C-alpha positions in Angstrom: 0.0 0.0 0.0 1.6 3.3 -1.1 -1.1 5.8 -0.4 -2.8 6.4 2.9 -6.2 6.7 1.2 -5.9 3.3 -0.3 -7.3 0.4 1.6 -4.8 -2.4 1.9 -5.4 -5.9 0.5 -6.8 -8.3 3.0 -4.2 -10.4 4.7 -4.1 -14.2 4.4 -4.1 -16.1 7.6 -3.1 -18.8 6.7 10.4 -32.8 20.9 7.9 -33.2 23.9 4.4 -32.5 22.9 3.8 -30.7 26.2 6.2 -28.0 26.9 5.9 -24.3 27.7 7.8 -22.3 25.1 9.3 -18.9 26.2 11.1 -16.3 24.2 14.8 -17.0 24.7 15.4 -13.7 26.4 12.9 -14.6 29.0 15.0 -17.7 30.0 18.2 -15.7 30.1 19.9 -18.5 28.2 20.3 -19.8 24.6 18.3 -22.7 23.3 14.8 -23.2 21.9 13.2 -21.5 24.8 11.2 -24.6 25.9 11.0 -26.1 29.3 8.8 -28.9 30.7 5.3 -28.0 31.9 4.1 -30.9 34.0 0.5 -29.6 34.4 -0.1 -28.9 30.7 -1.7 -32.2 29.8 -3.8 -32.3 32.9 -5.2 -28.8 32.3 -5.9 -29.5 28.7 -7.8 -32.7 29.4 -9.9 -30.6 31.8 -10.6 -28.2 28.9 -11.7 -30.9 26.5 -13.9 -32.4 29.3 -15.9 -29.1 29.3 -16.6 -29.2 25.6 -20.2 -29.0 24.3 -21.5 -32.7 24.3 -23.5 -31.9 21.0 -20.3 -31.3 19.1 -18.1 -34.1 20.5 -19.6 -36.9 18.4 -18.3 -35.3 15.3 -14.7 -35.7 16.4 -12.7 -38.7 15.1 -10.6 -38.9 18.2 -11.3 -38.9 21.9 -11.3 -35.7 24.0 -8.0 -36.7 25.6 -6.4 -37.4 22.2 -7.6 -34.0 21.0 -5.9 -32.3 24.0 -2.7 -34.2 23.6 -2.5 -33.2 19.9 -2.1 -29.5 20.8 1.4 -27.9 20.6 2.9 -26.2 23.6 1.5 -22.7 24.3 3.8 -19.6 23.9 4.5 -17.2 26.7 3.5 -13.6 26.2 5.5 -10.9 28.1 3.5 -9.4 30.9 0.8 -12.0 30.7 0.2 -14.8 33.2 -1.8 -16.6 30.5 0.2 -18.1 27.7 -1.0 -17.8 24.1 -2.0 -21.0 22.3 0.4 -21.9 19.6 -2.2 -23.2 17.1 -5.0 -20.8 16.5 -7.9 -20.5 14.0 -7.5 -17.8 11.4 -10.6 -16.1 10.0 -9.3 -14.1 7.0 -9.6 -14.1 3.4 -11.5 -17.2 2.2 -15.0 -17.9 1.1 -16.0 -19.2 4.4 -14.6 -16.3 6.5 -18.0 -14.8 7.2 -21.5 -15.9 8.1 -22.7 -19.5 8.9 -19.6 -21.2 7.3 -17.3 -19.3 9.7 -19.5 -19.8 12.7 -19.7 -23.6 12.1 -16.0 -23.9 11.4 -15.0 -21.8 14.5 -17.4 -23.9 16.7 -15.8 -27.1 15.4 -12.4 -25.8 16.1 -13.3 -24.9 19.7 -15.0 -28.3 20.2 -11.9 -30.0 18.9 -9.8 -28.5 21.6 -8.5 -25.3 19.9 -8.6 -22.2 22.0 -7.3 -19.2 19.9 -9.4 -17.3 17.4 -7.7 -14.7 15.3 -9.8 -12.0 13.7 -9.5 -8.3 12.8 -11.6 -5.2 12.2 -10.7 -5.5 8.6 -12.1 -9.0 8.2 -15.6 -7.7 9.1 -16.5 -10.9 10.9 -16.5 -10.0 14.6 -20.2 -10.6 15.0 -19.8 -14.0 13.5 -17.0 -14.9 15.8 -19.2 -13.7 18.7 -21.9 -16.2 17.7 -19.4 -19.1 17.6 -17.9 -18.2 21.0 -21.3 -17.8 22.6 -22.8 -21.1 21.2 -19.6 -23.0 22.0 -20.1 -22.3 25.7 -16.4 -22.5 26.4 -15.5 -20.6 29.6 -14.1 -17.1 28.7 -10.9 -17.6 30.6 -10.0 -20.7 28.5 -10.2 -18.7 25.3 -7.7 -16.4 23.6 -9.2 -13.9 21.2 -6.8 -11.8 19.0 -8.1 -8.9 16.9 -6.4 -6.0 15.1 -7.0 -2.3 14.7 -7.4 -1.3 11.1 -5.0 1.7 10.9 -6.6 3.0 7.7 -9.8 3.6 9.5 -8.6 5.7 12.4 -6.8 9.1 12.6 -6.0 9.7 16.2 -5.1 8.1 19.5 -8.6 8.6 20.8 -10.1 6.9 17.7 -8.1 3.8 18.4 -9.7 3.4 21.8 -13.1 4.0 20.2 -12.4 1.3 17.6 -11.5 -1.1 20.4 -14.8 -0.3 22.1 -16.6 -1.2 18.8 -14.7 -4.4 18.5 -15.7 -5.4 22.1 -19.3 -4.7 21.3 -19.2 -6.7 18.1 -17.4 -9.6 19.7 -19.7 -9.5 22.8 -16.6 -9.6 25.1 -15.6 -7.7 28.1 -12.0 -7.7 27.1 -9.8 -8.9 24.2 -6.8 -11.0 25.0 -4.6 -9.5 22.3 -5.1 -6.4 20.2 -2.7 -5.5 17.4 -2.0 -2.6 15.1 -2.6 -4.3 11.8 0.1 -2.5 9.8 2.5 0.5 9.6 4.5 2.1 6.8 3.7 -0.7 4.4 0.1 0.3 4.9 0.8 4.0 4.2 0.9 4.8 7.9 3.3 7.6 8.8 5.7 7.0 11.8 4.0 9.7 13.9 0.6 8.2 13.1 1.9 4.7 14.1 3.1 6.1 17.4 -0.2 7.8 18.1 -2.1 4.6 17.4 0.2 2.6 19.6 -0.4 5.1 22.5 -4.1 4.5 21.8 -3.6 0.7 22.3 -1.7 1.5 25.5 -4.7 3.5 26.7 -7.0 0.6 25.9 -4.8 -1.8 27.8 -4.7 0.5 30.9 -8.4 0.8 30.8 -8.7 -3.0 30.9 -10.3 -3.3 27.5 -7.4 -5.4 26.2 -5.1 -7.7 28.1 -2.1 -7.6 25.8 -1.1 -5.3 22.9 1.2 -5.9 19.9 1.7 -5.2 16.3 1.4 -6.9 12.9 3.4 -6.3 9.8 5.9 -4.2 11.7 9.7 -4.4 11.1 12.5 -3.9 13.6 12.9 -0.2 13.0 9.2 0.4 13.5 9.0 -1.7 16.7 12.1 0.1 18.1 10.5 3.5 17.3 7.2 2.6 19.2 9.2 1.3 22.2 11.4 4.4 22.3 8.5 6.8 22.1 6.3 5.1 24.8 8.5 2.8 26.9 6.1 0.0 26.0 7.4 -2.8 23.8 4.9 -4.8 21.7 4.2 -8.2 23.3 3.6 -9.9 19.9 4.4 -9.3 16.2 2.3 -11.1 13.6 4.0 -11.4 10.2 4.0 -13.6 7.2 6.3 -16.6 8.0 7.0 -19.8 6.1 10.2 -21.6 4.9 10.5 -19.3 1.9 10.4 -15.8 3.5 13.7 -14.0 2.9 16.5 -14.2 5.4 15.7 -10.7 6.8 12.3 -11.9 7.9 13.8 -15.0 9.6 16.3 -12.6 11.3 13.4 -10.4 12.4 11.7 -13.4 14.1 14.9 -14.3 16.0 15.3 -10.6 16.9 11.8 -10.4 18.3 12.1 -13.6 20.3 15.5 -12.6 21.7 13.8 -9.5 23.1 10.8 -11.3 24.5 8.4 -10.4 21.7 6.3 -13.5 20.7 5.7 -14.1 17.0 2.6 -15.3 15.2 2.8 -16.4 11.6 0.2 -15.8 9.0 0.4 -17.1 5.4 1.9 -20.4 6.7 0.3 -22.4 3.8 0.9 -19.9 1.1 -2.7 -18.6 0.7 -5.7 -19.8 -1.1 -3.8 -19.8 -4.4 -1.2 -22.3 -3.3 -2.8 -24.4 -0.5 0.5 -25.8 0.8 1.6 -27.2 -2.5 5.2 -27.8 -3.4 7.3 -30.8 -4.5 9.7 -30.6 -1.5 6.8 -30.1 0.9 5.1 -33.2 -0.6 8.3 -35.3 -0.3 8.7 -34.3 3.4 5.1 -35.0 4.1 5.2 -38.4 2.5 8.4 -39.3 4.3 7.0 -38.2 7.7 3.5 -39.6 7.3 1.7 -36.3 7.4 0.1 -33.7 5.1 1.7 -30.7 3.4 -0.2 -28.4 5.8 1.1 -30.2 8.8 4.7 -30.0 7.6 4.5 -26.2 7.1 2.8 -25.6 10.4 5.1 -27.8 12.3 8.1 -26.0 10.7 7.0 -22.8 12.3 5.8 -24.3 15.6 9.2 -25.9 16.1 10.7 -22.4 16.1 8.5 -21.2 18.9 6.2 -19.3 16.4 2.4 -19.5 16.8 0.4 -20.2 13.7 -3.2 -19.3 12.8 -4.2 -21.4 9.7 -7.7 -20.9 8.4 -10.0 -23.8 7.4 -13.6 -24.3 6.6 -13.9 -28.1 6.5 -13.9 -30.2 9.6 -11.2 -32.5 8.1 -8.8 -29.7 7.5 -9.5 -28.3 11.0 -8.7 -31.7 12.5 -5.6 -32.0 10.3 -4.3 -28.7 11.5 -4.9 -29.5 15.2 -3.1 -32.8 14.8 0.1 -31.1 13.7 2.1 -32.6 16.6 1.7 -36.0 15.1 4.3 -35.0 12.5 7.9 -34.6 13.4 10.6 -32.9 11.3 14.3 -33.6 11.4 17.2 -31.3 10.5 17.3 -32.7 7.0 13.6 -32.0 6.5 14.1 -28.4 7.7 17.1 -27.9 5.4 15.2 -29.3 2.4 12.2 -27.0 3.0 14.3 -23.9 3.5 16.6 -24.6 0.6 13.9 -25.4 -1.9 12.8 -23.0 -4.5 9.6 -21.2 -3.6 6.6 -23.3 -4.8 4.8 -21.9 -7.8 2.2 -19.3 -6.9 3.2 -19.4 -3.2 1.7 -16.0 -2.1 4.1 -13.4 -0.8 2.6 -10.4 1.0 4.2 -7.0 0.9 2.7 -5.5 4.0 5.9 -4.0 5.3 7.7 -1.2 3.4 11.0 -3.1 3.5 10.0 -6.7 3.7 9.1 -6.8 7.4 12.7 -6.5 8.4 15.3 -3.7 8.4 
């Protein structure tokens, strides 16, 4: 997006199984940032036991198996509640609004998933609200992420007002994580970005949101927000898959080293690609999984949360069973060294490639 008046294109969301993964800086030591979490399985079995009985017959595995299939959650700086590592994206597909989204989101929640990712730009808050309400999952067990559309606000105060509208549409008393959806790549000037960030800080102080972060922000933009306010974003959501440029991979490491959790969108390449690629297929066949599971596991193994979207029950179950697939060093090298699959979507939401 080069002009402020232009509306950006919609974004595409697309070891031990029970560990708590922390950004490396939080541990004060090198490594993958994961340590054992003895109570994780017990807690998750409790979550699944509370699922709506009407939805459980549709599952092809038992409640305990559904819970065990979940990847370890990711710690968010300043939050006592960790962020689920495998969410449900609600952007940019035919089923991203209305009854198809409601039914898919309900099935995801009934299958043990606990994070729903939405945004003001997606125009589906009210549908998400129906899914949450009808699923009857206790609020403290859910994690809801949304995003402020920076092209629809002009001031710090308008950001807070936009958060209020999102709360009403979602039917929630608070949002777990609210992000600024874009910055310079969306035609947002640095002073505007800082004003909008201050608006999110205000919303957090008022108890409207629990955690605040950014999306499609590069290192320079994050440093600028932090320097201007003294508040560092807790999360950065960016495009992330094996074929992003090195600068984006460096950005992920930089964020994690500073205690900023990372969420990936576009993990499967968007609707035009659907996780295709010869190397992906070879790894999936060798590991007894699917293409989607291979790409999701690649990110999860790096401590990055994923938010794949899906409309069919089979794809939702496939995504949630990602921990059934394990990748070795040779698999990772093959994926990252392969040529970008044909038509694999590359978003340009950051002015300089979401790094710099």
